[in-house]
C-alpha positions in Angstrom: -135.7 56.4 10.9 -136.1 58.7 13.9 -135.0 61.8 11.9 -137.3 61.0 9.0 -140.9 62.1 8.7 -143.6 60.2 6.9 -144.9 63.4 5.4 -141.7 63.6 3.3 -142.3 60.3 1.6 -143.3 60.7 -2.1 -146.9 59.8 -1.6 -148.0 60.6 -5.2 -145.4 58.1 -6.4 -146.5 55.5 -4.0 -150.2 56.0 -4.7 -149.6 55.7 -8.5 -147.6 52.5 -7.9 -150.4 51.0 -5.7 -153.0 51.8 -8.4 -150.9 49.9 -10.9 -150.6 47.1 -8.5 -154.4 47.0 -8.0 -154.9 46.9 -11.7 -152.4 44.0 -11.9 -154.2 42.0 -9.2 -157.5 42.5 -11.0 -156.0 41.4 -14.3 -154.3 38.3 -12.7 -157.7 37.4 -11.2 -159.4 37.7 -14.6 -156.6 36.0 -16.6 -156.4 33.0 -14.4 -160.1 32.4 -13.8 -161.0 28.7 -14.0 -157.4 27.6 -14.4 -154.8 25.9 -12.1 -153.3 29.4 -11.6 -156.4 31.0 -10.1 -154.8 31.3 -6.7 -152.2 33.7 -8.2 -154.2 36.8 -7.5 -154.2 36.5 -3.7 -150.6 35.3 -3.7 -149.9 38.5 -5.6 -151.5 40.5 -2.8 -149.3 38.8 -0.3 -146.2 39.6 -2.5 -147.3 43.2 -2.6 -147.5 43.4 1.2 -144.1 41.9 1.4 -142.9 44.4 -1.1 -144.2 47.3 1.0 -142.3 45.9 4.0 -139.1 45.6 2.0 -139.6 49.2 0.8 -140.0 50.4 4.3 -136.9 48.5 5.5 -134.6 49.9 2.8 -135.9 53.4 3.3 -134.6 53.2 6.9 -131.0 52.5 5.8 -129.2 55.6 4.6 -128.3 55.2 1.0 -124.8 56.4 1.7 -124.4 53.4 4.0 -125.6 51.1 1.2 -123.1 52.6 -1.2 -120.3 51.9 1.3 -121.4 48.3 1.3 -121.9 48.0 -2.4 -118.9 45.8 -3.2 -119.8 43.2 -0.5 -123.3 43.3 -1.9 -121.9 42.8 -5.4 -119.8 39.8 -4.5 -122.8 38.3 -2.6 -124.9 38.9 -5.8 -122.3 37.1 -8.0 -122.1 34.3 -5.5 -125.9 34.0 -5.4 -126.0 33.7 -9.2 -123.3 31.0 -9.1 -125.4 29.1 -6.5 -128.4 29.4 -8.8 -126.5 28.0 -11.7 -125.5 25.0 -9.6 -128.7 24.2 -7.5 -131.3 26.3 -9.2 -134.6 24.8 -10.2 -135.2 24.4 -14.0 -138.4 25.7 -15.5 -139.5 26.8 -19.0 -136.0 25.9 -20.2 -134.1 28.1 -17.8 -132.4 27.6 -14.4 -133.3 30.9 -12.6 -134.9 30.0 -9.4 -133.7 28.6 -6.0 -136.4 26.5 -4.4 -137.4 27.5 -0.9 -139.9 24.9 -0.1 -143.7 25.0 0.0 -143.8 25.9 -3.7 -141.9 29.1 -3.1 -139.0 30.1 -5.4 -136.3 32.8 -5.1 -135.0 34.5 -8.2 -131.6 36.0 -7.3 -131.2 37.8 -10.6 -134.2 40.1 -9.8 -132.4 41.4 -6.7 -129.1 41.8 -8.5 -130.9 44.8 -10.3 -130.8 46.7 -7.1 -127.1 45.9 -6.6 -126.3 47.0 -10.1 -128.1 50.3 -9.5 -126.0 51.0 -6.4 -122.8 49.8 -8.1 -123.2 52.2 -11.0 -124.2 55.0 -8.7 -121.1 54.6 -6.5 -118.7 54.2 -9.4 -119.9 57.2 -11.3 -120.2 59.3 -8.1 -116.5 58.7 -7.3 -115.2 59.9 -10.7 -113.2 63.1 -10.6 -114.0 64.3 -14.1 -117.1 65.9 -15.6 -117.1 63.5 -18.6 -117.0 59.7 -18.5 -113.8 58.7 -20.2 -113.5 55.5 -22.1 -111.2 53.8 -19.6 -113.6 54.4 -16.7 -116.5 53.3 -18.8 -114.8 50.1 -19.6 -114.0 49.4 -16.0 -117.6 49.9 -15.0 -118.8 47.9 -18.0 -116.6 45.0 -16.9 -118.1 45.0 -13.4 -121.7 45.0 -14.8 -120.9 42.4 -17.4 -120.0 39.8 -14.7 -123.6 39.3 -13.4 -124.9 40.0 -17.0 -123.0 37.0 -18.4 -124.0 34.8 -15.4 -127.7 35.6 -15.9 -127.3 35.1 -19.7 -126.0 31.6 -19.0 -129.1 30.6 -17.0 -130.3 31.5 -19.7 -132.3 34.7 -19.1 -131.7 37.2 -21.8 -134.4 39.7 -20.6 -133.1 40.2 -17.1 -129.5 40.4 -18.2 -130.4 43.2 -20.6 -131.9 45.2 -17.7 -128.5 45.4 -16.1 -127.1 46.9 -19.3 -130.1 49.5 -19.3 -128.9 50.7 -15.9 -125.3 50.9 -17.1 -126.2 52.8 -20.3 -128.5 55.2 -18.3 -125.7 56.0 -15.9 -123.0 56.4 -18.6 -125.1 58.9 -20.5 -125.8 61.0 -17.4 -122.1 60.9 -16.5 -121.3 62.5 -19.8 -120.3 59.7 -22.1 -119.0 61.4 -25.3 -120.9 60.8 -28.5 -117.8 59.6 -30.4 -117.6 56.7 -27.9 -121.3 56.0 -28.4 -120.8 55.8 -32.2 -117.9 53.5 -31.8 -119.8 51.2 -29.5 -122.8 51.2 -31.9 -120.5 50.2 -34.8 -118.9 47.4 -32.8 -122.3 46.2 -31.7 -123.5 46.1 -35.3 -120.4 44.2 -36.3 -120.8 41.7 -33.4 -124.5 41.0 -34.1 -123.8 38.1 -36.6 -121.7 36.4 -33.8 -124.8 36.4 -31.6 -126.0 33.2 -33.3 -123.1 31.4 -31.6 -124.1 32.8 -28.1 -127.9 32.6 -28.1 -129.6 29.4 -27.1 -131.8 27.5 -29.6 -135.0 28.7 -28.0 -133.8 32.4 -28.1 -132.9 32.1 -31.8 -136.4 30.6 -32.3 -137.9 33.7 -30.6 -135.9 36.0 -32.8 -136.9 34.2 -35.9 -140.6 34.2 -34.8 -140.4 38.0 -34.2 -139.2 38.5 -37.7 -141.7 36.1 -39.2 -144.2 34.7 -36.7 -146.2 33.0 -39.5 -143.2 30.8 -40.2 -144.2 28.5 -37.4 -147.7 29.7 -36.3 -148.4 26.6 -34.1 -144.9 26.6 -32.6 -142.4 29.4 -31.9 -144.7 32.0 -33.4 -147.9 31.0 -31.6 -147.5 33.1 -28.5 -146.7 36.3 -30.4 -149.5 35.8 -32.9 -152.1 35.2 -30.1 -150.7 38.2 -28.2 -151.2 40.5 -31.2 -154.7 39.1 -31.8 -155.5 39.8 -28.1 -154.2 43.4 -28.3 -156.1 44.1 -31.5 -159.3 42.5 -30.2 -159.6 45.0 -27.4 -160.7 47.8 -29.7 -161.4 51.1 -28.3 -162.9 50.2 -24.8 -162.2 46.5 -24.5 -164.3 43.5 -23.9 -164.6 43.9 -20.1 -163.1 42.1 -17.1 -163.2 38.3 -17.5 -164.7 38.8 -21.0 -161.6 38.6 -23.2 -161.9 35.7 -25.6 -158.2 35.2 -26.3 -157.6 35.2 -22.6 -160.5 33.3 -21.3 -160.5 30.6 -24.0 -156.8 30.0 -23.3 -155.4 30.9 -26.7 -153.0 33.3 -24.9 -150.5 31.2 -22.9 -149.8 32.2 -19.3 -151.4 35.6 -19.6 -150.8 36.6 -15.9 -147.0 36.8 -16.2 -145.0 38.4 -19.0 -147.9 38.7 -21.3 -150.3 40.3 -18.8 -150.4 43.5 -20.9 -151.9 41.5 -23.8 -154.7 40.3 -21.6 -155.2 43.8 -20.2 -155.3 45.4 -23.7 -158.0 42.8 -24.7 -160.2 43.5 -21.7 -159.7 47.2 -21.4 -159.0 48.4 -24.9 -157.1 51.4 -26.3 -158.5 53.7 -23.6 -157.4 51.4 -20.8 -154.0 51.0 -22.4 -153.5 54.8 -22.6 -154.5 55.3 -19.0 -152.2 52.5 -17.8 -149.2 53.8 -19.8 -149.9 57.3 -18.5 -149.6 55.9 -15.0 -146.3 54.4 -15.8 -145.2 57.7 -17.4 -146.1 59.7 -14.4 -144.5 57.2 -12.1 -141.2 57.4 -14.0 -141.3 61.2 -14.2 -141.8 61.3 -10.4 -138.6 59.3 -10.0 -136.8 61.7 -12.4 -138.1 64.6 -10.4 -136.6 63.0 -7.2 -133.3 62.7 -9.1 -133.4 66.4 -9.9 -133.9 67.3 -6.2 -131.5 64.7 -4.8 -129.1 66.0 -2.1 -126.0 64.8 -4.0 -124.8 63.1 -7.2 -124.9 59.7 -5.7 -128.6 60.0 -5.0 -129.2 61.4 -8.5 -127.5 58.4 -10.0 -129.6 56.0 -7.9 -132.9 57.6 -8.9 -132.0 57.9 -12.6 -130.7 54.3 -12.7 -134.1 53.1 -11.3 -135.9 55.4 -13.8 -133.9 53.9 -16.7 -134.5 50.4 -15.4 -138.3 50.7 -15.1 -138.6 52.5 -18.4 -136.7 49.7 -20.1 -139.0 47.2 -18.5 -142.1 48.9 -19.7 -140.9 49.6 -23.2 -139.6 46.2 -23.8 -142.6 44.4 -22.3 -145.2 46.5 -24.1 -143.1 46.3 -27.4 -142.8 42.5 -27.0 -146.6 41.8 -26.6 -147.4 44.2 -29.4 -145.0 42.4 -31.8 -142.6 45.4 -32.0 -139.8 43.6 -30.2 -138.6 40.0 -29.8 -140.0 38.0 -26.9 -137.4 38.2 -24.0 -139.3 37.3 -20.9 -139.3 40.7 -19.1 -142.2 41.2 -16.7 -144.3 44.3 -16.5 -143.3 46.1 -13.3 -145.8 45.9 -10.4 -148.3 44.1 -12.6 -146.9 40.7 -13.7 -147.4 37.9 -11.3 -144.3 36.9 -9.3 -142.8 37.5 -6.0 -139.2 38.2 -6.8 -140.0 40.8 -9.5 -142.5 42.6 -7.2 -140.0 42.6 -4.3 -137.1 44.0 -6.4 -139.4 46.7 -7.9 -140.5 47.8 -4.4 -136.9 47.8 -3.2 -136.1 50.2 -6.1 -139.0 52.3 -5.1 -137.7 52.3 -1.5 -134.3 53.5 -2.8 -136.0 56.5 -4.5 -137.8 57.4 -1.3 -134.6 56.9 0.6 -132.9 59.5 -1.5 -135.9 61.8 -1.2 -136.0 61.6 2.6 -132.4 62.5 3.0 -133.1 65.9 1.5 -134.7 66.8 4.8 -132.1 65.3 7.1 -129.3 67.5 8.4 
């Protein structure tokens, strides 16, 4: 780091992120009041400090060095997912976490996102053509599909889809021809009926509840119905912190994790939602700006991969809690409670600043 200057860090990006984090801590505090989860808000603060440390560490390692080590990191990630499948701790119907003791758990799949970003960036940067040919695209897709399938087997559909979001973002930027896009869209449409043989029973139930939540209002459709009620109950200005009825009366299950946006919408209303989404929009656009000013194509692919990843997270999470998308279990970046999600998000932020800082290094 001796050649890097603190003044060259993207401070507006970091400030916006910290504001989102602060809003998340406040919402976790409110959503878990008088529950067994009430200690989550101060644990979230500890996770945020840990995330800032990880961001600082990854900023100090030249991203070109990280790209050189991407395949060892890739094999380590695949190995970690296999270990999770064998010794992972089961919770909420999935085996996603490796227990570390003292109640701490480590979710390997969250950190695989960072590896996938680096993998896609290195692969596309080494291409010799201006357009991404179908052969190269299939090779890259094959590499990304390995961790995708392993995470899908946990099962964790939401996280596995985030890997594909990075892949698709990189493919479009690399110049994937539209005729290939149309062919893949047709194949995907034809393959959709086969998904009934791949998805787990609870995932099928989530899909059915999305299409018709009133079909089982006290069962599979309950969480989605309560989420929609909470979002609508916020009105224009919301009910105020700790005043949300759906949240405080526990109609909304586990409102400090994947459904934290529902609790936020109820307590802060339409105005609060617009302000929060505006913060996310500016955050992502700052990352895109860093991609535009990156010193090389590799740095550009890294930044755009992270922008695509975070955009996918926000769109799917907000769409999910508003009843516009099926429930997939994707956290809201920097807001949802959880250490692994926060740490992987800050690692991504560190990579963006890593690319930015190298603009000023000879």
